[in-house]
Phi, psi and omega in degrees: 000129179278131180277131178291137181255152170282161176304324181293319179294320179296319178298321180295319177293321177297327177293325175298315179298320178298320176299317180295319181294337179288351181268173177303132188283175184290341179287347182230064181294150177268125181283077184204155174242339188297327182293311178294320180298320179298317182295314182289329176296318179294335179272001179091026175060055177296340179288352178253009185285340180211152177297155189236136164253118190250131183240138171223182183136178180262314180232147175089003184298311185293315179300315181294320177301316182292325176294314179302313181298319182293321178294316179299320179294320177295334177285350178102009180266148175272127192245150166242139183224128173242120176228168176201157353279192178252165180259316183244300181232148186294340178294344174299332187289327183251110185241137178244118179054039174092348183247147175305144180304139181294145179304319179300317183292317183294322179291318180296314182292322178298318177300321182291324184266350184304319178301323178289317178302314181293324178296314180294319175306312183297319178296318180295313180297322181298332178257019172082019179251164177288145175296173180308136180279174175309307188286326176298314180294322178296320179298316178298316178300317181296314179300318179296321180293320180293321178291325180291328189305308340276172179243163179271333183205145178247130173255118195238116177263130178297155173281313177204132175075245182171300187307310182250009176294141187299333178295342187283004169292338176277151177254108182288126172295326174235129174253124183246132181237113175276175186307134180259131178214184181283125175189153181052044185301325184293341181253325191251343182129160186267348181237161177300322180297315179296318179296318179298324181296318178296317182291330181292353179296346178277353179283116184252160183306128176076006183287162166269129180246125180240121182233143171290175170309137180225154168302150184307319183292327177288318180297323178297319178298316180294321177298317178297319180295319179295317180295319182294328185258358183072024179276160178257126187255128174241123187247133177300138183095344177242283182290334179206165185192161166277121179274327183197147175216122183232139179299136178218166180300124178078010180157241184203161169256127182239146171239134189229136167262113180267191178287334187241006180159182180253149180227122191248141169052055176269134179281122178242114187277043178227151183264144170110138175302325180297330177286328173297319179291322174300321179297320178296318177298318181297315179299313180297322180296318179293318176301316180297324180291316184280338183130124189304334183269001184266106176284133179288145176292140181304321183292333176295314179290324178300314180289316181301314179288323182299329184264358184282142174228159176217075185304137178082002179247103184045054184262132177276120182245353177202146177246348181226084357279177179288122176233124177246146173238144177211134187274019179305126184225017173210166185301321180298314179294322179294323178294319177296323178297315180298317179299319180293321177301316181295324184280325194246346183229148188242061179276138169277325180220149185220141169242136180250123171269116191241132171218134187227147177276160193295334185265015185254162182276083184302310184299319179294321178297314182294319177300321179292327181276340187305322182299345177292341184072012185288157163273158184240131167254111188265132183213198180213148175280181179282351182297141176288353176266357183289139174290130178305144189303318183293321179291320178296319180300321180296322180288322177295316182294340177282346180260318181242176181300128182303330181292349177269006187237128170235164184240137171226111183300323182260136182298319181296326176293320178298317180293319178299316180297314183292316182291323177297316178298314183294328182284352182258016180207163178279142173052043172256149180221161177241131175238127176251125184202175175119332177196153178292329180291323176295315179300317179300317179297320181293319179298322177295318179295317181298319179292318181296322182270356178055054178300149179293146174090359179282000000 
């Protein structure tokens, strides 16, 4: 349940966000742990106040994190959850017992930790380093909030990579790895093997490691990391698996073989086979956390899955006409999106409103989306990292037939064009995808305009 804030509390929380935004942004993370470690040590080690389930991977991290948290809450545990990025307000990232952290709490805790943050900033600058970044400071804030709550367990999603990500000051009792693919090459490596090596840095001595299906080279890296640290490795398709996934109203029915037993015909209110696989990973992660021999009660999973949401992931935001948003921002995610569209929606024609950030594989994303046969309305989000619409359109037109591409400099114009087209035919749909920032902007527009079906 979200606690209502006073205008003054909301303003105070917004001021915290402004302080964070004044720091080095998330697009330029610092490959270091010592800065975050120094801050949490000075605060009395809040990152050790509760056991941690730590997640990394390229796609599916947030959805899987939210499923794990929901199952743990249904189990009766008080939870802390850190995910990124956010869609509307940054308080979405830090959740206590399923709800975004209260504005009052975030402002109060930030005031309490600011002297330590400033001290660490000064120490870093004195030795010629950058002060704490946005994400490093946010991580410290989250740990302090979880200790303040307090919570029984923390579900922690990395910001980027794993080995040097600021969340990695915590030692995960369970390390969860969602599918690894090419993304953030300039930071994590140019090959799947290199990226997997960076992500495997969250595997700590004696941990339980739960991994989704992986390319062979990534799985080998994870196996090596588990052997080196004495961790126990559970791999999807072997130790656990999706037994069945069937389309159902509002999502799907899934059957899962977990580490400790089978769970049949569970209602999952999310679309896509990839979400069924995320659910299997989530179940195995919770079993590993509670004890491999502990079968979860069916009612725990029924409640846990029933309450799970994954905003911005194949989310229906309008029914007249049908408008879907999905935050796929790399080829692997776009391919999973196309498969889900084919399984769950019956469009005769589709228009894609596309906006992509500058550091992403535009051509790979478009190639993955091309089998839909859609026309593209190319635009840009409000992010300063967004590729300008005209430049993006030229790159899209180099992959598919140019006559399938139009340009709308303004997102609201792109949406008007796409929705008008979809509303003039039977079984037409609109898909907005390419970046989380684009999806966030569309959700804000949909809420402001009170689109039907929300």
